[in-house]
TORZALUM-912838 format. One record per atom (N, C-alpha, C): residue in three letters; atom name; x, y, z. Coordinates in nm, 4 decimals. Example, Ala and Ser with C-alpha at 12.3 -4.5 7.8 and 13.67 -1.06 7.14 Angstrom:
2
<pt aa="ALA" at="N" x="1.3190" y="-0.5690" z="0.7800"/>
<pt aa="ALA" at="CA" x="1.2300" y="-0.4500" z="0.7800"/>
<pt aa="ALA" at="C" x="1.3200" y="-0.3300" z="0.7800"/>
<pt aa="SER" at="N" x="1.2850" y="-0.2250" z="0.7080"/>
<pt aa="SER" at="CA" x="1.3670" y="-0.1060" z="0.7140"/>
<pt aa="SER" at="C" x="1.2900" y="0.0030" z="0.7870"/>
# end
This chain:
107
<pt aa="MET" at="N" x="-7.6057" y="16.3886" z="-11.6964"/>
<pt aa="MET" at="CA" x="-7.7412" y="16.3581" z="-11.7644"/>
<pt aa="MET" at="C" x="-7.8516" y="16.3986" z="-11.6827"/>
<pt aa="ILE" at="N" x="-7.9474" y="16.4526" z="-11.7177"/>
<pt aa="ILE" at="CA" x="-8.0572" y="16.4791" z="-11.6590"/>
<pt aa="ILE" at="C" x="-8.1507" y="16.3649" z="-11.6356"/>
<pt aa="ARG" at="N" x="-8.2163" y="16.3443" z="-11.5330"/>
<pt aa="ARG" at="CA" x="-8.3342" y="16.2286" z="-11.5079"/>
<pt aa="ARG" at="C" x="-8.4517" y="16.2954" z="-11.4412"/>
<pt aa="PHE" at="N" x="-8.5581" y="16.2366" z="-11.4706"/>
<pt aa="PHE" at="CA" x="-8.6872" y="16.2878" z="-11.4064"/>
<pt aa="PHE" at="C" x="-8.7381" y="16.1768" z="-11.3337"/>
<pt aa="VAL" at="N" x="-8.7704" y="16.2089" z="-11.1922"/>
<pt aa="VAL" at="CA" x="-8.8122" y="16.0874" z="-11.1183"/>
<pt aa="VAL" at="C" x="-8.9343" y="16.1328" z="-11.0410"/>
<pt aa="PRO" at="N" x="-9.0489" y="16.0627" z="-11.1040"/>
<pt aa="PRO" at="CA" x="-9.1896" y="16.1083" z="-10.9988"/>
<pt aa="PRO" at="C" x="-9.1870" y="16.0186" z="-10.8579"/>
<pt aa="PHE" at="N" x="-9.2456" y="16.0973" z="-10.7944"/>
<pt aa="PHE" at="CA" x="-9.2672" y="16.0452" z="-10.6416"/>
<pt aa="PHE" at="C" x="-9.4229" y="16.0727" z="-10.6175"/>
<pt aa="GLU" at="N" x="-9.4815" y="15.9690" z="-10.5683"/>
<pt aa="GLU" at="CA" x="-9.6438" y="15.9838" z="-10.5482"/>
<pt aa="GLU" at="C" x="-9.6583" y="16.0082" z="-10.4084"/>
<pt aa="LYS" at="N" x="-9.7353" y="16.1293" z="-10.3867"/>
<pt aa="LYS" at="CA" x="-9.7503" y="16.1924" z="-10.2523"/>
<pt aa="LYS" at="C" x="-9.8971" y="16.1625" z="-10.1947"/>
<pt aa="GLU" at="N" x="-9.9193" y="16.2023" z="-10.1119"/>
<pt aa="GLU" at="CA" x="-10.0695" y="16.1612" z="-10.0284"/>
<pt aa="GLU" at="C" x="-10.1498" y="16.2500" z="-10.1472"/>
<pt aa="ASN" at="N" x="-10.1520" y="16.3591" z="-10.1763"/>
<pt aa="ASN" at="CA" x="-10.2298" y="16.4582" z="-10.2600"/>
<pt aa="ASN" at="C" x="-10.1932" y="16.5043" z="-10.4121"/>
<pt aa="CYS" at="N" x="-10.0642" y="16.4490" z="-10.4258"/>
<pt aa="CYS" at="CA" x="-10.0463" y="16.4629" z="-10.5418"/>
<pt aa="CYS" at="C" x="-9.9218" y="16.4145" z="-10.6012"/>
<pt aa="VAL" at="N" x="-9.8736" y="16.4163" z="-10.7088"/>
<pt aa="VAL" at="CA" x="-9.7583" y="16.3767" z="-10.7666"/>
<pt aa="VAL" at="C" x="-9.6222" y="16.4612" z="-10.7680"/>
<pt aa="GLU" at="N" x="-9.5063" y="16.4442" z="-10.7420"/>
<pt aa="GLU" at="CA" x="-9.3940" y="16.5351" z="-10.7553"/>
<pt aa="GLU" at="C" x="-9.2937" y="16.4730" z="-10.8409"/>
<pt aa="VAL" at="N" x="-9.2407" y="16.5444" z="-10.9422"/>
<pt aa="VAL" at="CA" x="-9.1366" y="16.4922" z="-11.0285"/>
<pt aa="VAL" at="C" x="-9.0243" y="16.6035" z="-10.9909"/>
<pt aa="VAL" at="N" x="-8.9262" y="16.5144" z="-10.9542"/>
<pt aa="VAL" at="CA" x="-8.8030" y="16.5923" z="-10.9178"/>
<pt aa="VAL" at="C" x="-8.6710" y="16.6109" z="-11.0700"/>
<pt aa="ALA" at="N" x="-8.6453" y="16.6787" z="-11.1184"/>
<pt aa="ALA" at="CA" x="-8.5299" y="16.6594" z="-11.2261"/>
<pt aa="ALA" at="C" x="-8.3864" y="16.6519" z="-11.1456"/>
<pt aa="TYR" at="N" x="-8.3116" y="16.5830" z="-11.1638"/>
<pt aa="TYR" at="CA" x="-8.1830" y="16.5295" z="-11.1233"/>
<pt aa="TYR" at="C" x="-8.0907" y="16.5546" z="-11.2370"/>
<pt aa="ASP" at="N" x="-7.9922" y="16.6464" z="-11.1941"/>
<pt aa="ASP" at="CA" x="-7.8483" y="16.6313" z="-11.2781"/>
<pt aa="ASP" at="C" x="-7.7405" y="16.5898" z="-11.1821"/>
<pt aa="SER" at="N" x="-7.6879" y="16.4505" z="-11.2599"/>
<pt aa="SER" at="CA" x="-7.6374" y="16.3843" z="-11.1895"/>
<pt aa="SER" at="C" x="-7.6996" y="16.3324" z="-11.0330"/>
<pt aa="GLU" at="N" x="-7.6705" y="16.3795" z="-10.9547"/>
<pt aa="GLU" at="CA" x="-7.7394" y="16.3310" z="-10.8338"/>
<pt aa="GLU" at="C" x="-7.8080" y="16.4516" z="-10.7454"/>
<pt aa="ASN" at="N" x="-7.7934" y="16.5891" z="-10.8053"/>
<pt aa="ASN" at="CA" x="-7.8166" y="16.7125" z="-10.7496"/>
<pt aa="ASN" at="C" x="-7.9496" y="16.7359" z="-10.8193"/>
<pt aa="PRO" at="N" x="-8.0592" y="16.7881" z="-10.7163"/>
<pt aa="PRO" at="CA" x="-8.1778" y="16.8169" z="-10.7738"/>
<pt aa="PRO" at="C" x="-8.1803" y="16.9433" z="-10.8437"/>
<pt aa="ALA" at="N" x="-8.2496" y="16.9507" z="-10.9584"/>
<pt aa="ALA" at="CA" x="-8.2375" y="17.0795" z="-11.0612"/>
<pt aa="ALA" at="C" x="-8.3575" y="17.1348" z="-11.0602"/>
<pt aa="GLY" at="N" x="-8.4777" y="17.0938" z="-11.0122"/>
<pt aa="GLY" at="CA" x="-8.6213" y="17.1220" z="-11.0248"/>
<pt aa="GLY" at="C" x="-8.7404" y="17.0600" z="-10.9927"/>
<pt aa="THR" at="N" x="-8.8430" y="17.0895" z="-10.9493"/>
<pt aa="THR" at="CA" x="-8.9543" y="17.0089" z="-10.9277"/>
<pt aa="THR" at="C" x="-9.1017" y="17.0641" z="-10.9972"/>
<pt aa="ALA" at="N" x="-9.1609" y="16.9508" z="-11.0139"/>
<pt aa="ALA" at="CA" x="-9.2878" y="16.9929" z="-11.0399"/>
<pt aa="ALA" at="C" x="-9.3993" y="16.8912" z="-10.9787"/>
<pt aa="LYS" at="N" x="-9.5063" y="16.9725" z="-10.9109"/>
<pt aa="LYS" at="CA" x="-9.6245" y="16.8811" z="-10.8596"/>
<pt aa="LYS" at="C" x="-9.7441" y="16.9332" z="-10.9312"/>
<pt aa="PHE" at="N" x="-9.8064" y="16.8022" z="-10.9426"/>
<pt aa="PHE" at="CA" x="-9.9570" y="16.8247" z="-11.0039"/>
<pt aa="PHE" at="C" x="-10.0322" y="16.7258" z="-10.9409"/>
<pt aa="ASN" at="N" x="-10.1628" y="16.7159" z="-10.9860"/>
<pt aa="ASN" at="CA" x="-10.2649" y="16.6272" z="-10.9479"/>
<pt aa="ASN" at="C" x="-10.3385" y="16.6030" z="-11.0742"/>
<pt aa="VAL" at="N" x="-10.3880" y="16.4865" z="-11.0616"/>
<pt aa="VAL" at="CA" x="-10.4802" y="16.4086" z="-11.1868"/>
<pt aa="VAL" at="C" x="-10.6245" y="16.3944" z="-11.1428"/>
<pt aa="GLU" at="N" x="-10.7017" y="16.4468" z="-11.1927"/>
<pt aa="GLU" at="CA" x="-10.8610" y="16.4335" z="-11.1877"/>
<pt aa="GLU" at="C" x="-10.9264" y="16.3972" z="-11.3138"/>
<pt aa="GLY" at="N" x="-10.9522" y="16.2778" z="-11.3193"/>
<pt aa="GLY" at="CA" x="-11.0467" y="16.2461" z="-11.4286"/>
<pt aa="GLY" at="C" x="-10.9218" y="16.2779" z="-11.5387"/>
<pt aa="PHE" at="N" x="-10.9905" y="16.3194" z="-11.6434"/>
<pt aa="PHE" at="CA" x="-10.9517" y="16.3704" z="-11.7752"/>
<pt aa="PHE" at="C" x="-10.8121" y="16.4791" z="-11.7897"/>
<pt aa="ASN" at="N" x="-10.8385" y="16.5524" z="-11.6722"/>
<pt aa="ASN" at="CA" x="-10.7256" y="16.6668" z="-11.6434"/>
<pt aa="ASN" at="C" x="-10.6201" y="16.6402" z="-11.5368"/>
<pt aa="MET" at="N" x="-10.4987" y="16.7213" z="-11.5767"/>
<pt aa="MET" at="CA" x="-10.4088" y="16.7207" z="-11.4911"/>
<pt aa="MET" at="C" x="-10.3575" y="16.8669" z="-11.4842"/>
<pt aa="SER" at="N" x="-10.3397" y="16.9006" z="-11.3265"/>
<pt aa="SER" at="CA" x="-10.3454" y="17.0567" z="-11.3058"/>
<pt aa="SER" at="C" x="-10.1873" y="17.0525" z="-11.2255"/>
<pt aa="PHE" at="N" x="-10.0999" y="17.1592" z="-11.2762"/>
<pt aa="PHE" at="CA" x="-10.0005" y="17.1608" z="-11.2055"/>
<pt aa="PHE" at="C" x="-10.0131" y="17.2462" z="-11.0731"/>
<pt aa="ILE" at="N" x="-9.9485" y="17.2092" z="-10.9787"/>
<pt aa="ILE" at="CA" x="-9.9836" y="17.3014" z="-10.8330"/>
<pt aa="ILE" at="C" x="-9.8501" y="17.4063" z="-10.8036"/>
<pt aa="SER" at="N" x="-9.7490" y="17.3367" z="-10.8552"/>
<pt aa="SER" at="CA" x="-9.6345" y="17.4222" z="-10.8359"/>
<pt aa="SER" at="C" x="-9.5194" y="17.3736" z="-10.9304"/>
<pt aa="VAL" at="N" x="-9.4435" y="17.4725" z="-10.9773"/>
<pt aa="VAL" at="CA" x="-9.3193" y="17.4222" z="-11.0569"/>
<pt aa="VAL" at="C" x="-9.2084" y="17.5072" z="-11.0292"/>
<pt aa="LYS" at="N" x="-9.0868" y="17.4578" z="-10.9779"/>
<pt aa="LYS" at="CA" x="-8.9743" y="17.5221" z="-10.9430"/>
<pt aa="LYS" at="C" x="-8.8444" y="17.5030" z="-11.0136"/>
<pt aa="CYS" at="N" x="-8.7793" y="17.5829" z="-11.1394"/>
<pt aa="CYS" at="CA" x="-8.6998" y="17.5198" z="-11.1887"/>
<pt aa="CYS" at="C" x="-8.6283" y="17.6566" z="-11.2549"/>
<pt aa="THR" at="N" x="-8.4994" y="17.6855" z="-11.2420"/>
<pt aa="THR" at="CA" x="-8.4275" y="17.7975" z="-11.2914"/>
<pt aa="THR" at="C" x="-8.4033" y="17.7831" z="-11.4543"/>
<pt aa="ASP" at="N" x="-8.3773" y="17.6673" z="-11.4798"/>
<pt aa="ASP" at="CA" x="-8.3298" y="17.6111" z="-11.6427"/>
<pt aa="ASP" at="C" x="-8.4632" y="17.6023" z="-11.7109"/>
<pt aa="ASP" at="N" x="-8.4827" y="17.6720" z="-11.8230"/>
<pt aa="ASP" at="CA" x="-8.5875" y="17.6472" z="-11.9003"/>
<pt aa="ASP" at="C" x="-8.6099" y="17.5555" z="-11.9718"/>
<pt aa="ILE" at="N" x="-8.4884" y="17.4920" z="-12.0133"/>
<pt aa="ILE" at="CA" x="-8.4822" y="17.3283" z="-12.0835"/>
<pt aa="ILE" at="C" x="-8.5458" y="17.2523" z="-12.0007"/>
<pt aa="ILE" at="N" x="-8.4745" y="17.2149" z="-11.8773"/>
<pt aa="ILE" at="CA" x="-8.5133" y="17.1528" z="-11.7792"/>
<pt aa="ILE" at="C" x="-8.6432" y="17.1257" z="-11.7393"/>
<pt aa="LEU" at="N" x="-8.7102" y="17.2621" z="-11.7271"/>
<pt aa="LEU" at="CA" x="-8.8481" y="17.2773" z="-11.7087"/>
<pt aa="LEU" at="C" x="-8.9325" y="17.2170" z="-11.8024"/>
<pt aa="GLU" at="N" x="-8.8847" y="17.2329" z="-11.9214"/>
<pt aa="GLU" at="CA" x="-8.9467" y="17.1631" z="-12.0402"/>
<pt aa="GLU" at="C" x="-8.9509" y="17.0101" z="-12.0192"/>
<pt aa="GLY" at="N" x="-8.8646" y="16.9684" z="-11.9694"/>
<pt aa="GLY" at="CA" x="-8.8536" y="16.8055" z="-11.9254"/>
<pt aa="GLY" at="C" x="-8.9299" y="16.8103" z="-11.8356"/>
<pt aa="LEU" at="N" x="-8.9178" y="16.8814" z="-11.7326"/>
<pt aa="LEU" at="CA" x="-9.0428" y="16.8194" z="-11.5894"/>
<pt aa="LEU" at="C" x="-9.1842" y="16.8498" z="-11.6598"/>
<pt aa="ALA" at="N" x="-9.2044" y="16.9370" z="-11.7322"/>
<pt aa="ALA" at="CA" x="-9.3491" y="16.9372" z="-11.7874"/>
<pt aa="ALA" at="C" x="-9.3707" y="16.8270" z="-11.8634"/>
<pt aa="ARG" at="N" x="-9.2696" y="16.7801" z="-11.9514"/>
<pt aa="ARG" at="CA" x="-9.3105" y="16.6544" z="-12.0373"/>
<pt aa="ARG" at="C" x="-9.3107" y="16.5521" z="-11.9686"/>
<pt aa="ALA" at="N" x="-9.2436" y="16.5201" z="-11.8717"/>
<pt aa="ALA" at="CA" x="-9.2386" y="16.3914" z="-11.7683"/>
<pt aa="ALA" at="C" x="-9.3713" y="16.4071" z="-11.6902"/>
<pt aa="SER" at="N" x="-9.3871" y="16.5168" z="-11.6548"/>
<pt aa="SER" at="CA" x="-9.5280" y="16.5206" z="-11.5807"/>
<pt aa="SER" at="C" x="-9.6304" y="16.4664" z="-11.6428"/>
<pt aa="MET" at="N" x="-9.6592" y="16.5560" z="-11.7754"/>
<pt aa="MET" at="CA" x="-9.7766" y="16.5284" z="-11.8415"/>
<pt aa="MET" at="C" x="-9.7799" y="16.3607" z="-11.9193"/>
<pt aa="ASN" at="N" x="-9.6557" y="16.3140" z="-11.9529"/>
<pt aa="ASN" at="CA" x="-9.6597" y="16.1924" z="-11.9574"/>
<pt aa="ASN" at="C" x="-9.6990" y="16.1005" z="-11.8625"/>
<pt aa="TYR" at="N" x="-9.6760" y="16.1182" z="-11.7327"/>
<pt aa="TYR" at="CA" x="-9.7231" y="16.0557" z="-11.6198"/>
<pt aa="TYR" at="C" x="-9.8641" y="16.0749" z="-11.6046"/>
<pt aa="ALA" at="N" x="-9.9203" y="16.1752" z="-11.6194"/>
<pt aa="ALA" at="CA" x="-10.0695" y="16.1960" z="-11.6227"/>
<pt aa="ALA" at="C" x="-10.1179" y="16.1212" z="-11.7129"/>
<pt aa="ALA" at="N" x="-10.0748" y="16.1549" z="-11.8485"/>
<pt aa="ALA" at="CA" x="-10.1177" y="16.0597" z="-11.9670"/>
<pt aa="ALA" at="C" x="-10.1420" y="15.9480" z="-11.9540"/>
<pt aa="ASN" at="N" x="-10.0662" y="15.8445" z="-11.8781"/>
<pt aa="ASN" at="CA" x="-10.0364" y="15.7412" z="-11.8381"/>
<pt aa="ASN" at="C" x="-10.1450" y="15.6724" z="-11.7422"/>
<pt aa="ARG" at="N" x="-10.1929" y="15.7863" z="-11.6849"/>
<pt aa="ARG" at="CA" x="-10.3334" y="15.7660" z="-11.6066"/>
<pt aa="ARG" at="C" x="-10.4716" y="15.8424" z="-11.6581"/>
<pt aa="ASN" at="N" x="-10.4799" y="15.8391" z="-11.7813"/>
<pt aa="ASN" at="CA" x="-10.5746" y="15.8622" z="-11.8456"/>
<pt aa="ASN" at="C" x="-10.5902" y="16.0161" z="-11.8677"/>
<pt aa="ALA" at="N" x="-10.5220" y="16.0770" z="-11.8444"/>
<pt aa="ALA" at="CA" x="-10.5567" y="16.2369" z="-11.8603"/>
<pt aa="ALA" at="C" x="-10.5120" y="16.3002" z="-11.9765"/>
<pt aa="TYR" at="N" x="-10.5941" y="16.4001" z="-12.0099"/>
<pt aa="TYR" at="CA" x="-10.6045" y="16.4285" z="-12.1634"/>
<pt aa="TYR" at="C" x="-10.5671" y="16.5858" z="-12.1635"/>
<pt aa="ILE" at="N" x="-10.6100" y="16.6720" z="-12.0799"/>
<pt aa="ILE" at="CA" x="-10.5951" y="16.8008" z="-12.0881"/>
<pt aa="ILE" at="C" x="-10.5054" y="16.8326" z="-11.9588"/>
<pt aa="ALA" at="N" x="-10.3893" y="16.9114" z="-11.9941"/>
<pt aa="ALA" at="CA" x="-10.2871" y="16.9959" z="-11.8876"/>
<pt aa="ALA" at="C" x="-10.3413" y="17.1023" z="-11.8822"/>
<pt aa="LYS" at="N" x="-10.3046" y="17.1540" z="-11.7264"/>
<pt aa="LYS" at="CA" x="-10.3426" y="17.2912" z="-11.6952"/>
<pt aa="LYS" at="C" x="-10.2208" y="17.3547" z="-11.6050"/>
<pt aa="ILE" at="N" x="-10.2268" y="17.4926" z="-11.5941"/>
<pt aa="ILE" at="CA" x="-10.1157" y="17.5270" z="-11.5330"/>
<pt aa="ILE" at="C" x="-10.1845" y="17.6896" z="-11.5083"/>
<pt aa="SER" at="N" x="-10.1537" y="17.7323" z="-11.3722"/>
<pt aa="SER" at="CA" x="-10.1709" y="17.8780" z="-11.3518"/>
<pt aa="SER" at="C" x="-10.1203" y="17.9691" z="-11.4252"/>
<pt aa="LYS" at="N" x="-10.1591" y="18.1022" z="-11.4436"/>
<pt aa="LYS" at="CA" x="-10.0894" y="18.2115" z="-11.5216"/>
<pt aa="LYS" at="C" x="-9.9650" y="18.2165" z="-11.4388"/>
<pt aa="GLU" at="N" x="-9.9403" y="18.2128" z="-11.2889"/>
<pt aa="GLU" at="CA" x="-9.8390" y="18.2501" z="-11.2186"/>
<pt aa="GLU" at="C" x="-9.7092" y="18.1708" z="-11.2099"/>
<pt aa="PHE" at="N" x="-9.7390" y="18.0325" z="-11.3090"/>
<pt aa="PHE" at="CA" x="-9.6255" y="17.9469" z="-11.3015"/>
<pt aa="PHE" at="C" x="-9.6012" y="17.9524" z="-11.4530"/>
<pt aa="ASP" at="N" x="-9.6583" y="18.0342" z="-11.5436"/>
<pt aa="ASP" at="CA" x="-9.6277" y="18.0349" z="-11.6741"/>
<pt aa="ASP" at="C" x="-9.4823" y="18.0718" z="-11.7281"/>
<pt aa="ALA" at="N" x="-9.4206" y="18.0141" z="-11.8009"/>
<pt aa="ALA" at="CA" x="-9.2987" y="18.0304" z="-11.8645"/>
<pt aa="ALA" at="C" x="-9.2813" y="17.9718" z="-12.0066"/>
<pt aa="PRO" at="N" x="-9.1520" y="18.0438" z="-12.0441"/>
<pt aa="PRO" at="CA" x="-9.1506" y="18.0017" z="-12.1923"/>
<pt aa="PRO" at="C" x="-9.1780" y="17.8490" z="-12.2369"/>
<pt aa="ALA" at="N" x="-9.1154" y="17.7716" z="-12.1368"/>
<pt aa="ALA" at="CA" x="-9.1083" y="17.6336" z="-12.1572"/>
<pt aa="ALA" at="C" x="-9.2980" y="17.5874" z="-12.2070"/>
<pt aa="PHE" at="N" x="-9.3707" y="17.6375" z="-12.1141"/>
<pt aa="PHE" at="CA" x="-9.5045" y="17.5898" z="-12.1193"/>
<pt aa="PHE" at="C" x="-9.5591" y="17.6527" z="-12.2596"/>
<pt aa="ARG" at="N" x="-9.5090" y="17.7964" z="-12.3054"/>
<pt aa="ARG" at="CA" x="-9.5713" y="17.8303" z="-12.4207"/>
<pt aa="ARG" at="C" x="-9.5286" y="17.7146" z="-12.5328"/>
<pt aa="ARG" at="N" x="-9.3642" y="17.6804" z="-12.5369"/>
<pt aa="ARG" at="CA" x="-9.3506" y="17.6173" z="-12.6389"/>
<pt aa="ARG" at="C" x="-9.4227" y="17.4943" z="-12.6734"/>
<pt aa="LEU" at="N" x="-9.4511" y="17.4304" z="-12.5577"/>
<pt aa="LEU" at="CA" x="-9.5392" y="17.3076" z="-12.5584"/>
<pt aa="LEU" at="C" x="-9.6914" y="17.3279" z="-12.5563"/>
<pt aa="GLY" at="N" x="-9.7218" y="17.4566" z="-12.6299"/>
<pt aa="GLY" at="CA" x="-9.8483" y="17.5109" z="-12.6524"/>
<pt aa="GLY" at="C" x="-9.9664" y="17.5481" z="-12.5572"/>
<pt aa="PHE" at="N" x="-9.9127" y="17.5621" z="-12.4368"/>
<pt aa="PHE" at="CA" x="-10.0011" y="17.5990" z="-12.3458"/>
<pt aa="PHE" at="C" x="-10.0487" y="17.7525" z="-12.3672"/>
<pt aa="GLU" at="N" x="-10.2046" y="17.7843" z="-12.3712"/>
<pt aa="GLU" at="CA" x="-10.2516" y="17.8946" z="-12.3947"/>
<pt aa="GLU" at="C" x="-10.3654" y="17.9333" z="-12.2679"/>
<pt aa="GLY" at="N" x="-10.4160" y="18.0465" z="-12.2918"/>
<pt aa="GLY" at="CA" x="-10.5153" y="18.0877" z="-12.1987"/>
<pt aa="GLY" at="C" x="-10.4758" y="18.2148" z="-12.0973"/>
<pt aa="GLU" at="N" x="-10.5752" y="18.2500" z="-12.0282"/>
<pt aa="GLU" at="CA" x="-10.5672" y="18.3833" z="-11.9621"/>
<pt aa="GLU" at="C" x="-10.4910" y="18.3364" z="-11.8114"/>
<pt aa="LYS" at="N" x="-10.5815" y="18.3209" z="-11.7297"/>
<pt aa="LYS" at="CA" x="-10.5748" y="18.2720" z="-11.6033"/>
<pt aa="LYS" at="C" x="-10.5101" y="18.1643" z="-11.5923"/>
<pt aa="ILE" at="N" x="-10.5972" y="18.0737" z="-11.6609"/>
<pt aa="ILE" at="CA" x="-10.5386" y="17.9375" z="-11.6465"/>
<pt aa="ILE" at="C" x="-10.5342" y="17.8949" z="-11.8038"/>
<pt aa="LEU" at="N" x="-10.4040" y="17.8063" z="-11.8372"/>
<pt aa="LEU" at="CA" x="-10.3399" y="17.7907" z="-11.9489"/>
<pt aa="LEU" at="C" x="-10.3546" y="17.6304" z="-11.9606"/>
<pt aa="SER" at="N" x="-10.3742" y="17.5954" z="-12.0699"/>
<pt aa="SER" at="CA" x="-10.3980" y="17.4697" z="-12.0967"/>
<pt aa="SER" at="C" x="-10.3459" y="17.4019" z="-12.2227"/>
<pt aa="VAL" at="N" x="-10.3429" y="17.2965" z="-12.2376"/>
<pt aa="VAL" at="CA" x="-10.3067" y="17.2205" z="-12.3464"/>
<pt aa="VAL" at="C" x="-10.3767" y="17.0756" z="-12.3874"/>
<pt aa="GLU" at="N" x="-10.3733" y="17.0199" z="-12.4935"/>
<pt aa="GLU" at="CA" x="-10.4212" y="16.8845" z="-12.4824"/>
<pt aa="GLU" at="C" x="-10.2933" y="16.8048" z="-12.4919"/>
<pt aa="ILE" at="N" x="-10.2589" y="16.7104" z="-12.3786"/>
<pt aa="ILE" at="CA" x="-10.1604" y="16.6542" z="-12.3705"/>
<pt aa="ILE" at="C" x="-10.0749" y="16.5942" z="-12.4697"/>
<pt aa="PRO" at="N" x="-10.1531" y="16.5080" z="-12.5531"/>
<pt aa="PRO" at="CA" x="-10.0590" y="16.4401" z="-12.7044"/>
<pt aa="PRO" at="C" x="-10.0146" y="16.5427" z="-12.7580"/>
<pt aa="GLU" at="N" x="-10.0920" y="16.6418" z="-12.8029"/>
<pt aa="GLU" at="CA" x="-10.0406" y="16.7555" z="-12.9144"/>
<pt aa="GLU" at="C" x="-9.9030" y="16.8025" z="-12.8086"/>
<pt aa="ALA" at="N" x="-9.9199" y="16.8370" z="-12.6680"/>
<pt aa="ALA" at="CA" x="-9.7744" y="16.8694" z="-12.6161"/>
<pt aa="ALA" at="C" x="-9.6767" y="16.7650" z="-12.6338"/>
<pt aa="LEU" at="N" x="-9.6787" y="16.6543" z="-12.6025"/>
<pt aa="LEU" at="CA" x="-9.5846" y="16.5365" z="-12.5979"/>
<pt aa="LEU" at="C" x="-9.5257" y="16.5133" z="-12.7205"/>
<pt aa="MET" at="N" x="-9.6019" y="16.5660" z="-12.8535"/>
<pt aa="MET" at="CA" x="-9.5564" y="16.5360" z="-13.0007"/>
<pt aa="MET" at="C" x="-9.4878" y="16.6505" z="-13.0322"/>
<pt aa="SER" at="N" x="-9.4936" y="16.7601" z="-13.0011"/>
<pt aa="SER" at="CA" x="-9.4195" y="16.8681" z="-13.0359"/>
<pt aa="SER" at="C" x="-9.2739" y="16.8344" z="-13.0103"/>
<pt aa="GLY" at="N" x="-9.2020" y="16.8882" z="-13.0862"/>
<pt aa="GLY" at="CA" x="-9.0350" y="16.8830" z="-13.1014"/>
<pt aa="GLY" at="C" x="-8.9792" y="16.9372" z="-12.9675"/>
<pt aa="CYS" at="N" x="-8.8756" y="16.8795" z="-12.9157"/>
<pt aa="CYS" at="CA" x="-8.7946" y="16.9044" z="-12.8033"/>
<pt aa="CYS" at="C" x="-8.7075" y="17.0518" z="-12.8612"/>
<pt aa="SER" at="N" x="-8.7367" y="17.1528" z="-12.7831"/>
<pt aa="SER" at="CA" x="-8.6840" y="17.3105" z="-12.8226"/>
<pt aa="SER" at="C" x="-8.5313" y="17.2750" z="-12.8102"/>
<pt aa="GLY" at="N" x="-8.4727" y="17.2010" z="-12.6965"/>
<pt aa="GLY" at="CA" x="-8.3390" y="17.2226" z="-12.6468"/>
<pt aa="GLY" at="C" x="-8.2687" y="17.0896" z="-12.7565"/>
<pt aa="CYS" at="N" x="-8.3344" y="17.0144" z="-12.8146"/>
<pt aa="CYS" at="CA" x="-8.2509" y="16.9284" z="-12.9248"/>
<pt aa="CYS" at="C" x="-8.1924" y="16.9791" z="-13.0399"/>
<pt aa="HIS" at="N" x="-8.2344" y="17.0885" z="-13.1100"/>
<pt aa="HIS" at="CA" x="-8.1937" y="17.1433" z="-13.2275"/>
<pt aa="HIS" at="C" x="-8.1170" y="17.2731" z="-13.1971"/>
<pt aa="GLN" at="N" x="-8.0134" y="17.2794" z="-13.0938"/>
<pt aa="GLN" at="CA" x="-7.9314" y="17.3918" z="-13.0763"/>
<pt aa="GLN" at="C" x="-7.7992" y="17.3483" z="-13.1264"/>
# end
């Protein structure tokens, strides 16, 4: 079972994905007003990465964030499936991304 655990750090929030007790990926982000920005994303499994993105956006939405942003350097198919679009900075409205269907659930 995969679980996603948020940790509040001094200048950001880090969500860690655990497969059993083993770390399977991380996402770091910050929330400023109505925006949340991913600072770093490290995960080799695309489905777990989608879960990290969803968990991070849900955490941010619960703190009044409405728009999620990520740098092009962290772009991955999981972010595109969630609706992220743009050139250098990709963004999506968090409610729309969270309402999209889970891509891993239909296999």
